[in-house]
ROROTI-338597 format. One record per residue (C-alpha): z, y, x; residue in three letters. Coordinates in steps of 0.001 Angstrom, whole numbers, padded with zeros to 6 digits, always signed. Example, Ala and Ser with C-alpha at 12.3 -4.5 7.8 and 13.67 -1.06 7.14 Angstrom:
2
+007800-004500+012300Ala/+007140-001060+013670Ser/
***
This chain:
800
-013887-027627-009197Unk/-013411-030268-006522Unk/-014824-029784-003069Unk/-017723-031975-002026Unk/-016558-034528+000502Unk/-017461-038099+001376Unk/-014758-039453-000930Unk/-015768-037211-003819Unk/-019444-038087-003683Unk/-018616-041767-004083Unk/-016739-040999-007306Unk/-019358-038650-008814Unk/-022588-039653-010468Unk/-025707-038212-008875Unk/-026265-035944-011867Unk/-022703-034602-011683Unk/-023043-033993-007967Unk/-026391-032309-008501Unk/-024955-030030-011161Unk/-022114-028926-008864Unk/-024534-028066-006078Unk/-026924-026228-008376Unk/-024091-024206-009888Unk/-022875-023246-006413Unk/-026371-022152-005409Unk/-026669-020112-008602Unk/-023401-018266-007833Unk/-024535-017626-004265Unk/-027949-016360-005321Unk/-026498-014111-008038Unk/-024126-012651-005462Unk/-027017-011976-003078Unk/-028915-010209-005830Unk/-025841-008091-006552Unk/-025795-007059-002895Unk/-029493-006182-002868Unk/-029297-004245-006126Unk/-026102-002530-005045Unk/-027744-001214-001901Unk/-030636+000172-003937Unk/-028222+001952-006283Unk/-026637+003737-003350Unk/-029935+004654-001745Unk/-031210+006081-005071Unk/-028047+008138-005496Unk/-026474+006377-008486Unk/-023562+005212-006325Unk/-021878+006923-003378Unk/-021481+004106-000855Unk/-021985+000379-000705Unk/-020569-002470+001319Unk/-021468-006033+000469Unk/-020855-009705+001240Unk/-024409-010841+001818Unk/-024688-013652+004359Unk/-021225-015033+003579Unk/-022071-016568+000187Unk/-022112-020287+000978Unk/-018891-020270+002981Unk/-017130-018399+000216Unk/-018277-020688-002575Unk/-016924-023582-000515Unk/-013606-021825+000001Unk/-013372-021093-003724Unk/-013353-024818-004504Unk/-009960-025173-002813Unk/-008434-022096-004473Unk/-006133-022986-007389Unk/-004104-021184-010029Unk/-001045-019621-008423Unk/-002782-019165-005066Unk/-003204-015736-003497Unk/-005972-014024-001584Unk/-005500-011256+000965Unk/-008949-010401+002167Unk/-011416-007688+002986Unk/-014548-006219+001515Unk/-016972-009081+002204Unk/-015508-011514-000335Unk/-017537-010819-003478Unk/-018979-014360-003715Unk/-015499-015860-003500Unk/-014354-013529-006266Unk/-017312-014538-008470Unk/-016836-018254-007749Unk/-013127-018208-008596Unk/-013663-016178-011750Unk/-011511-013294-010512Unk/-014491-010939-010768Unk/-017760-010705-012655Unk/-021035-009152-011638Unk/-020650-006506-014325Unk/-017226-005558-012948Unk/-018758-005489-009468Unk/-021266-002850-010586Unk/-018662-000993-012648Unk/-016706-000471-009445Unk/-019851+000608-007604Unk/-020284+003311-010257Unk/-016579+004316-010097Unk/-015887+003450-013738Unk/-012378+004772-014484Unk/-011771+002359-017369Unk/-009521-000479-016146Unk/-010815-002716-018932Unk/-014253-002517-017323Unk/-013225-002013-013687Unk/-009883-003851-013500Unk/-009545-003799-009717Unk/-008789-000097-009270Unk/-009880+001888-012306Unk/-012615+003558-010272Unk/-010342+004538-007397Unk/-011707+002216-004719Unk/-015223+001738-003428Unk/-017084-001431-004324Unk/-015959-004866-003089Unk/-012295-003865-003031Unk/-010634-006317-005361Unk/-007271-006794-007046Unk/-006030-008849-009968Unk/-003848-007092-012519Unk/-000532-008901-012128Unk/+001454-006491-014310Unk/+001719-006006-018049Unk/+001239-002586-019632Unk/+004964-001831-019298Unk/+004909-002708-015591Unk/+006644-006061-016003Unk/+005334-009137-014212Unk/+002720-011484-015622Unk/+002911-015224-014991Unk/+001330-015605-011554Unk/+001273-019394-011764Unk/-001276-019326-014587Unk/-003762-017094-012815Unk/-005678-016925-009588Unk/-004382-013906-007704Unk/-005692-011447-005177Unk/-003723-008684-003540Unk/-005382-005300-003531Unk/-007925-004812-000758Unk/-007850-001937+001690Unk/-010711-000690+003844Unk/-008861-001034+007149Unk/-010484-004261+008252Unk/-007423-005993+009690Unk/-004880-004407+007369Unk/-004844-007373+005003Unk/-003304-009592+007678Unk/+000174-008085+007541Unk/+000770-008694+003828Unk/-000820-012154+004105Unk/+002210-013303+006083Unk/+004564-012352+003249Unk/+002362-013888+000561Unk/+002480-017206+002417Unk/+006165-016975+003316Unk/+007011-016569-000368Unk/+005764-020118-000997Unk/+008088-021420+001692Unk/+011046-019573+000195Unk/+010260-020809-003309Unk/+010069-024360-001954Unk/+013177-024279+000234Unk/+015606-022031-001663Unk/+016862-023858-004790Unk/+018390-020621-006131Unk/+014836-019371-006792Unk/+013824-022279-009027Unk/+014377-020209-012142Unk/+011495-017872-011185Unk/+008952-020213-012725Unk/+006430-017439-013409Unk/+005995-016794-009682Unk/+005770-020255-008165Unk/+005587-023973-008866Unk/+007806-025462-006152Unk/+006132-023316-003505Unk/+002835-025215-003714Unk/+000741-022053-003507Unk/-001489-021260-000532Unk/-002136-017717+000676Unk/-005806-017381+001629Unk/-006755-014669+004091Unk/-010169-013514+005239Unk/-011166-011310+008135Unk/-014314-010464+010062Unk/-014620-011662+013634Unk/-014654-008087+014917Unk/-011274-007336+013353Unk/-009669-010266+015134Unk/-009500-007881+018083Unk/-006893-005812+016250Unk/-003235-006065+017114Unk/-002151-006754+013548Unk/-004292-009915+013575Unk/-002458-011323+016580Unk/+000897-010231+015156Unk/+000171-012045+011910Unk/-001157-015200+013575Unk/+001892-015422+015790Unk/+004285-014740+012911Unk/+002675-017430+010744Unk/+002897-019919+013586Unk/+006577-019193+014088Unk/+007399-019262+010371Unk/+005216-022330+009636Unk/+003985-021097+006288Unk/+001045-022133+004054Unk/-001379-019483+005219Unk/-005112-020255+005426Unk/-007036-017659+007378Unk/-010840-017705+007300Unk/-012712-015810+009994Unk/-016216-014743+008984Unk/-018074-014654+012304Unk/-021527-013097+012251Unk/-021334-012207+015970Unk/-021083-008437+015405Unk/-018588-005757+014406Unk/-020978-003161+012989Unk/-023086-002685+016147Unk/-020724-004189+018724Unk/-021637-007765+019747Unk/-019063-010485+020425Unk/-019384-010232+024201Unk/-017922-006732+024021Unk/-015055-007572+021714Unk/-013842-011165+022152Unk/-012925-013027+025311Unk/-015256-016022+025684Unk/-017114-014617+022625Unk/-015249-017170+020479Unk/-012009-016391+018659Unk/-011093-020026+017930Unk/-011646-020890+021573Unk/-009161-018303+022791Unk/-006665-019255+020068Unk/-006535-022921+021095Unk/-003003-022358+022316Unk/-001986-022055+018664Unk/-003307-025541+017873Unk/-000540-027819+016565Unk/+000922-030159+019142Unk/+002965-033351+019023Unk/+006017-031289+018019Unk/+004188-030093+014929Unk/+004321-026406+015785Unk/+001379-024042+015514Unk/-001863-023990+013512Unk/-004469-026506+012507Unk/-007728-024944+013667Unk/-011108-025830+012150Unk/-014545-024644+013122Unk/-017644-024907+010937Unk/-021084-023346+010725Unk/-021500-020802+007944Unk/-024863-022148+006762Unk/-023768-025797+006541Unk/-022950-026257+002841Unk/-021698-029873+002928Unk/-019823-029237+006168Unk/-018152-026174+004697Unk/-017105-027998+001533Unk/-015616-030869+003497Unk/-013862-028557+005981Unk/-012254-026421+003297Unk/-011088-029434+001300Unk/-009431-030925+004382Unk/-007993-027663+005723Unk/-006440-026504+002463Unk/-005065-029963+001702Unk/-003206-029885+005019Unk/-002044-026329+004380Unk/-000854-027006+000837Unk/+000771-030389+001334Unk/+002259-029994+004799Unk/+003062-026284+004384Unk/+001577-025293+007720Unk/-000856-022519+008631Unk/-004523-023302+009127Unk/-007398-021320+010551Unk/-011033-021871+009591Unk/-013451-020235+012018Unk/-016751-019926+010149Unk/-019415-019042+012694Unk/-023204-018636+012781Unk/-023059-016350+009778Unk/-025513-013538+009116Unk/-025356-010083+007564Unk/-028855-009518+006137Unk/-028399-005893+005065Unk/-026343-004785+008025Unk/-022811-003437+007877Unk/-023167-001077+004907Unk/-025480+001422+003246Unk/-024702+003908+006011Unk/-027067+002303+008506Unk/-029575-000390+009462Unk/-028829-003353+011723Unk/-032349-003236+013102Unk/-031102-000418+015342Unk/-028821-002667+017351Unk/-029948-006290+016900Unk/-032700-007785+019050Unk/-035870-009226+017539Unk/-034750-012726+018517Unk/-031438-012214+016727Unk/-033147-010864+013631Unk/-035580-013792+013608Unk/-032659-016221+013952Unk/-030851-014559+011062Unk/-033901-014982+008827Unk/-034047-018667+009711Unk/-030313-019349+009411Unk/-029527-017221+006409Unk/-027062-019406+004507Unk/-029125-019284+001309Unk/-032276-020314+003154Unk/-030448-023239+004747Unk/-028735-024347+001523Unk/-032032-024169-000336Unk/-033718-026280+002344Unk/-030870-028830+002258Unk/-031114-029120-001539Unk/-034848-029842-001298Unk/-034471-032322+001580Unk/-031644-034107-000253Unk/-033702-034312-003446Unk/-030993-032437-005331Unk/-033500-029985-006756Unk/-037218-029452-006833Unk/-038968-026273-005796Unk/-039612-025514-009462Unk/-035957-025983-010391Unk/-034811-023697-007604Unk/-037368-021031-008498Unk/-036112-021117-012079Unk/-032484-020726-010896Unk/-033486-017790-008704Unk/-035483-016086-011444Unk/-032612-016358-013922Unk/-030154-015136-011296Unk/-032279-012058-010616Unk/-032564-011337-014317Unk/-028822-011801-014831Unk/-027886-009520-011922Unk/-030229-006807-013226Unk/-028713-007139-016703Unk/-025162-006802-015317Unk/-026186-003736-013330Unk/-027820-002176-016381Unk/-024836-002855-018621Unk/-022388-001418-016106Unk/-024475+001727-015611Unk/-025024+002272-019329Unk/-021324+001842-020052Unk/-020397+004584-017589Unk/-023182+006903-018715Unk/-022395+006528-022426Unk/-018878+007862-021880Unk/-020031+010708-019651Unk/-022884+011729-021920Unk/-020512+011776-024880Unk/-018241+014172-022983Unk/-021271+016238-021989Unk/-022447+016482-025600Unk/-019044+017829-026611Unk/-019166+020429-023830Unk/-022750+021436-024659Unk/-021891+021848-028327Unk/-018997+024164-027479Unk/-021104+026205-025049Unk/-023924+026628-027554Unk/-021539+028430-029901Unk/-021654+031466-027583Unk/-024307+034130-028023Unk/-024146+034862-024275Unk/-027531+034056-022671Unk/-025987+032917-019381Unk/-023692+030508-021208Unk/-026673+029196-023178Unk/-028442+028560-019882Unk/-025468+026565-018606Unk/-025528+024508-021794Unk/-029234+023796-021355Unk/-028798+022727-017711Unk/-025999+020346-018610Unk/-027921+018926-021570Unk/-030937+018315-019303Unk/-028981+016376-016677Unk/-030362+012831-016523Unk/-027718+010990-014515Unk/-024445+012497-015641Unk/-021240+012799-013653Unk/-017878+014118-014741Unk/-018140+016638-011947Unk/-021332+018044-013534Unk/-019510+018530-016825Unk/-016380+020152-015472Unk/-018204+022403-013008Unk/-020307+023721-015871Unk/-017339+024333-018159Unk/-015231+025962-015465Unk/-018090+028267-014531Unk/-018426+029262-018172Unk/-014710+029998-018421Unk/-014947+032263-015386Unk/-017921+034075-016892Unk/-015907+034627-020088Unk/-012874+036105-018326Unk/-011432+039038-020263Unk/-013086+038113-023529Unk/-011249+036832-026574Unk/-012863+034824-029349Unk/-012364+031648-031397Unk/-015231+030086-029411Unk/-013490+030765-026106Unk/-010205+029373-027493Unk/-012026+026197-028583Unk/-013594+025825-025136Unk/-010249+026327-023400Unk/-008570+023791-025681Unk/-011264+021225-024861Unk/-011007+022026-021160Unk/-007227+021513-021068Unk/-007504+018233-022965Unk/-010143+017000-020548Unk/-008064+018041-017543Unk/-005139+016056-018931Unk/-007414+013046-019332Unk/-008797+013545-015838Unk/-005303+013801-014442Unk/-004600+010371-015899Unk/-007914+009057-014598Unk/-007612+010355-011056Unk/-003990+011270-010287Unk/-001729+008918-012242Unk/+000431+005992-011169Unk/+001452+007011-007687Unk/+004441+004945-008759Unk/+004188+002178-011333Unk/+006562+003899-013788Unk/+007603+000575-015268Unk/+010578-000409-017384Unk/+012403-001004-014078Unk/+011648+002373-012542Unk/+014531+003860-010504Unk/+014694+006650-013068Unk/+015733+004060-015663Unk/+018640+002694-013633Unk/+021960+003898-015128Unk/+024075+006170-012963Unk/+027369+004473-012124Unk/+029926+006537-010169Unk/+031764+005145-007180Unk/+035286+004012-008021Unk/+038231+004246-005680Unk/+041592+002620-006154Unk/+044829+004220-005024Unk/+044802+001780-002122Unk/+041158+002432-001106Unk/+040822+001693+002594Unk/+039329+004030+005167Unk/+036752+001930+006988Unk/+033821+002376+009324Unk/+030720+003466+007405Unk/+028995+000239+008417Unk/+031591-001709+006434Unk/+030640+000150+003259Unk/+027042-000916+003804Unk/+028103-004470+004574Unk/+030073-004696+001327Unk/+027091-003268-000577Unk/+024616-005760+000885Unk/+026973-008693+000428Unk/+027559-007886-003238Unk/+023858-007437-003993Unk/+022732-010576-002191Unk/+025377-012529-004084Unk/+024307-010929-007377Unk/+020548-011448-007107Unk/+019001-014504-005402Unk/+015678-012647-005109Unk/+017136-010317-002472Unk/+016608-011153+001187Unk/+016717-009163+004403Unk/+014932-009601+007719Unk/+014095-007720+010872Unk/+014809-007570+014571Unk/+018442-008652+015210Unk/+019290-008652+011492Unk/+020284-012306+011271Unk/+022499-013756+013959Unk/+024277-010559+015024Unk/+024011-008808+011669Unk/+021800-005931+012953Unk/+022497-003665+015902Unk/+024925-001584+013848Unk/+026541-004471+011979Unk/+025400-003648+008455Unk/+024665-007342+007890Unk/+027468-008715+010054Unk/+028537-012156+008890Unk/+026039-012292+006045Unk/+023697-014851+007588Unk/+026587-017252+007986Unk/+027559-016648+004353Unk/+024141-016588+002672Unk/+021980-018652+005026Unk/+018971-018092+007256Unk/+016500-017969+004370Unk/+018257-014900+002972Unk/+019223-013077+006187Unk/+016697-013662+008941Unk/+015789-012550+012434Unk/+012195-011725+013294Unk/+010279-011119+016466Unk/+009412-007639+017688Unk/+006467-007058+015354Unk/+006940-004010+013174Unk/+003561-004231+011418Unk/+004100-007725+010093Unk/+007750-007084+009284Unk/+006487-004562+006746Unk/+003627-006872+005780Unk/+006095-009683+005113Unk/+007953-007368+002806Unk/+004815-006344+000894Unk/+003694-009941+000359Unk/+007141-011152-000674Unk/+007538-008229-003070Unk/+004136-008913-004662Unk/+005382-012399-005443Unk/+008499-011306-007273Unk/+011120-011205-004520Unk/+013276-008219-003499Unk/+012920-007863+000284Unk/+014754-005497+002619Unk/+012601-005151+005735Unk/+014385-003541+008644Unk/+012724-001436+011308Unk/+015380-001118+013960Unk/+014946+002580+014727Unk/+013106+005354+012948Unk/+011102+006034+016121Unk/+009608+002545+015847Unk/+008344+003129+012332Unk/+005243+004424+014113Unk/+004294+000833+014909Unk/+004213-000027+011200Unk/+003101+003287+009759Unk/-000480+002162+009126Unk/+000706-000778+007021Unk/+003142+001410+005086Unk/+000656+004222+004502Unk/-002573+002302+003927Unk/-001125-000596+001964Unk/+002360-000126+000526Unk/+002283+003581-000304Unk/-001108+003453-002007Unk/-000671+000117-003809Unk/+000334+001366-007253Unk/-002145+004254-007116Unk/-005158+002300-005877Unk/-004661-000397-008538Unk/-003736+002126-011242Unk/-000419+000308-011707Unk/-002069-003096-011664Unk/+000193-004201-008808Unk/+003571-003255-007368Unk/+005597-004194-004313Unk/+009276-003192-004622Unk/+009944-003317-000894Unk/+012898-001501+000631Unk/+012394-000458+004243Unk/+015689+000060+006018Unk/+015923+002007+009252Unk/+018161+004429+011134Unk/+017390+007634+012906Unk/+018174+011259+013683Unk/+021022+011756+016159Unk/+021598+009504+019147Unk/+020488+009868+022757Unk/+017106+010002+024427Unk/+013418+010273+023730Unk/+013017+006921+021948Unk/+016221+006659+019892Unk/+016764+010060+018343Unk/+013541+010804+016554Unk/+013264+012435+013168Unk/+009509+012409+012423Unk/+009967+013384+008798Unk/+006793+015466+008503Unk/+004744+012415+009450Unk/+006578+010316+006891Unk/+006312+012890+004114Unk/+002658+013496+004843Unk/+001333+009942+004764Unk/+003859+007963+002756Unk/+003434+009442-000731Unk/+003976+006505-003039Unk/+007151+005455-001205Unk/+010496+007029-002074Unk/+012035+008729+000973Unk/+015835+008481+000989Unk/+017880+010458+003530Unk/+021569+009803+002810Unk/+024193+011864+004640Unk/+026627+008961+005034Unk/+026885+005240+004422Unk/+028490+005572+001006Unk/+025535+007574-000280Unk/+023219+005079+001416Unk/+024968+002219-000393Unk/+024564+004016-003719Unk/+020850+004456-003080Unk/+020483+000787-002127Unk/+022291-000216-005307Unk/+019780+001795-007316Unk/+016716+000562-005448Unk/+017749-003100-005521Unk/+017853-002908-009317Unk/+014536-001061-009529Unk/+010953-001979-008697Unk/+009471+000798-006576Unk/+009123+000891-002780Unk/+011428+003051-000705Unk/+012346+003994+002831Unk/+016052+004503+003487Unk/+016920+006320+006715Unk/+020550+005859+007660Unk/+022283+008268+010032Unk/+022310+006605+013423Unk/+025491+008356+014512Unk/+027398+007622+011310Unk/+028178+003912+011407Unk/+031644+004296+012921Unk/+032669+007416+011065Unk/+035439+006683+008594Unk/+034681+006565+004857Unk/+036606+005337+001840Unk/+035501+001909+000635Unk/+034531+002018-003060Unk/+036005-000700-005236Unk/+032531-001209-006745Unk/+030593-001148-003479Unk/+027709-003192-004902Unk/+027621-001538-008323Unk/+027773+002255-008068Unk/+024434+004027-008008Unk/+022992+007264-006665Unk/+019971+008510-008643Unk/+016799+009347-006749Unk/+015762+012981-006694Unk/+019177+014331-007672Unk/+020503+016890-005217Unk/+024196+017446-004784Unk/+026164+020568-003896Unk/+028513+019284-001214Unk/+030144+022685-000674Unk/+030111+025621-003044Unk/+029577+029112-001683Unk/+028419+032560-002673Unk/+026612+034256+000228Unk/+023792+031972+001339Unk/+022280+028590+000425Unk/+021758+026014+003177Unk/+019695+022942+002287Unk/+020042+020073+004706Unk/+020168+016278+004815Unk/+021101+013337+006997Unk/+022949+013954+010248Unk/+022179+017675+010329Unk/+024053+018133+007070Unk/+027284+017206+008832Unk/+026504+019812+011481Unk/+026109+022398+008712Unk/+029392+021303+007151Unk/+031157+021782+010467Unk/+029560+025198+010923Unk/+030723+026231+007450Unk/+034352+026081+008581Unk/+033861+028747+011255Unk/+031582+030798+008999Unk/+034369+030982+006423Unk/+036611+032458+009103Unk/+033888+035054+009746Unk/+033866+035994+006079Unk/+030667+034141+005184Unk/+030598+031649+002316Unk/+027656+029259+002413Unk/+026666+026825-000312Unk/+025444+023510+001076Unk/+022948+021421-000890Unk/+022083+017841+000019Unk/+018795+016721-001606Unk/+019597+013055-000755Unk/+015939+012089-001227Unk/+012897+014012-000030Unk/+010525+012167-002301Unk/+011257+012772-005077Unk/+012760+016140-004160Unk/+015459+017844-006203Unk/+014293+016907-009675Unk/+017369+018582-011158Unk/+016525+021817-009280Unk/+019937+022311-007738Unk/+018324+024211-004861Unk/+016830+026993-006961Unk/+019978+027181-009072Unk/+021943+027808-005887Unk/+019371+030342-004702Unk/+019705+032273-007950Unk/+023356+032696-007040Unk/+023084+033509-003318Unk/+019557+035001-003020Unk/+019352+033789+000579Unk/+018004+030480+001897Unk/+018118+028455+005105Unk/+016683+024964+005499Unk/+018164+022961+008360Unk/+016958+019632+009679Unk/+016075+017998+012994Unk/+012349+017490+012570Unk/+009948+019643+014599Unk/+009351+023289+013596Unk/+007152+023420+010520Unk/+007887+019778+009761Unk/+010030+018563+006879Unk/+011586+022023+006653Unk/+008186+023410+005644Unk/+007909+020775+002930Unk/+011364+021668+001600Unk/+010505+025366+001606Unk/+007307+024670-000310Unk/+009261+022715-002899Unk/+011894+025414-003380Unk/+009843+028586-002918Unk/+006635+027487-004641Unk/+007339+024547-006965Unk/+010772+025746-008119Unk/+009626+029411-007960Unk/+012533+030298-005702Unk/+010523+033145-004200Unk/+011511+035400-007092Unk/+015217+035036-006262Unk/+015058+035911-002552Unk/+016611+039057-001127Unk/+015894+038003+002468Unk/+013141+036060+004190Unk/+013860+032299+004102Unk/+014672+030740+007462Unk/+014471+027299+009021Unk/+016662+025688+011645Unk/+014896+022781+013321Unk/+014688+020778+016504Unk/+012422+021849+019345Unk/+008802+020778+019550Unk/+009467+017995+022039Unk/+011480+014834+021713Unk/+015130+015106+022767Unk/+015884+014442+026417Unk/+018580+011952+027307Unk/+022272+012838+027230Unk/+024598+015003+025184Unk/+023282+018162+026805Unk/+019735+017176+025894Unk/+020840+016743+022311Unk/+022698+020063+022268Unk/+019774+022101+023547Unk/+017104+020314+021485Unk/+018555+019482+018069Unk/+020334+021977+015783Unk/+023908+022493+016925Unk/+026902+023971+015147Unk/+026356+027134+017200Unk/+022705+027311+016108Unk/+023657+027063+012450Unk/+026449+029657+012705Unk/+024220+032148+014498Unk/+021241+031628+012189Unk/+023383+032173+009091Unk/+025050+035184+010704Unk/+021651+036701+011568Unk/+020542+036559+007926Unk/+023809+038116+006801Unk/+023581+040779+009502Unk/+020122+041786+008318Unk/+021475+042138+004774Unk/+024672+043992+005752Unk/+024620+045156+009397Unk/+027800+047194+008998Unk/+029841+044199+007949Unk/+028068+041779+010283Unk/+026994+043651+013436Unk/+024379+041986+015625Unk/+025692+039292+017962Unk/+023017+039590+020650Unk/
***
């Protein structure tokens, strides 16, 4: 639908123009009713929590007019009217999400995994392959962190630039039409105070990409007014330095009142036309908005807004103002508007009813099955449980399973056909619930890493011994040549080929679009990667040092790691994050925060290669697959000599497959990364002491040792040490849990398992700081010896 501007109105008949306006008002009013009804559903207990887009309706219906097939949205949880106006969501789906419907056919955004107003379009087929994004309107999956959508927005917009400027991508016709797509972003005025907002704005200005950011400004961030959050109380005022100048750099900045329907339509038509045609970023500051129901169902805005402000909000509610404008412009009579409003209320109530009934029908069917099974028992207490469940009016799956599990506990020790039937039903339901609530941490598509064939490294008789960095360089060069979708970017990646020369010479060979430098902005480096990956490209985003992953960890954890899960495999972003860590010198360049990574990055494969050849093999696998991964290269390994494989860009290392790098008989040591080389060095002296250790390298920590090499080794040695350079109780505790609990290694232990880790503080500067803080060869030798001494003190008398 075309936006309403001066030029359009001259081409439309009055009746056509009237119909457009009336339809827009209908959408806005239906959306408002959805917000009002949604709040009631939460307050009556049918839904757990509600957050709505009331007060933003008119601005969003105007924005929707400029949104075309192929475009992308990266927004936040106030955008329901935009979703309704573009057809990417229906009111019934809105309520289905409010009720946590787990059926993706009825709640396609998340399959019941996200709270209401968190949207996503399903851009994948059932097998995980890509749909044609050019034939649909697209929205990336929302997250609740209110500025978190900004990071990926940069990548979504940059993809259009790459599709327009890189002719080698022309064949990807199901992702772009000559890069004409605009990436629309939305954010509340309060969240413009966040660092990721400024990172993203600056990055878009530097990159000059078709990114259109709308700022919904209702003068508050929950209870905090603009004077306490924004300099000059006006975000577009303080961002005037980003306004495009005579050189053409920067943003086009627009400002429009959120209750001014014709002004909004004209502004959005003009802004998006500039963004789409000139491929430059634009910012639309929509101010004088209201939020009639307050921030969410968790509180009332009457607690923090003055009477004058509340009176103003009643007067300048966008629906009130649009209604008044329609009457004054003779576009509708009072009777016509009342009829629209009455039908909208009826329609919203019908959608709510249908969504609720659909959820309850499924749950009550499950409850009937459970009740029928429970009634087969003669036990009075079980009969009482059946009656309570049958009498439940508003059913939840929790009610059903709590009842059944309680019955199973009450029947412990008994044996009957009825109990067997109940247990069979219970296990079937738990399998279904596992799929409903736990599935798709990874997309598990046809291009999963587990489906990539294993190809061994090949070495000719004349294989050269080269620096490890040269193995990586050959790997990257071969892959970038092979697949035009692959690109790499990060701090110092382009011109100098990264600080350790993994990309040396590749920008000159493949061009600045493929190998690019970025500013120091870790959050949006990762965000770029997410957005580009969502649009079908294969990005390698580099974070220069593992220590600096902290500055991007929120984007990785909140957005990338949860993407497949929170959309129930509706979306994927095969981003590879490349970094380097472990051994070097000093507090800020020798970190190994693996416990942090393992704890909050489930949904991202964690690769910890011991050398650059293994790293290259992992990259070769990941660059052919479609799941996100973090690869941590050993910072002190780039100049160590390794043989250069003849098939540097072809051989693959499977994820989750551990490798025995040294066979032994007395004790198993599991280690990875730089510490593994320390263990290998210690093994030489231990052999001289009569101790034979078996060294296992898991190679990836997530997934961990799928082939169970660790427990197989433990069955042989009956003794276990885990060595790494994270803090005590960090990644070593995770590895122990995997071996002792998941692989049931406990039953094969003759001695207590032991860990060798770094100290609790970060390493001080210098070689001595490293020696006394991180595991040394001496530490490994003495720890192994201590375990052996405990087992056989006569043969291995105490050292200290």
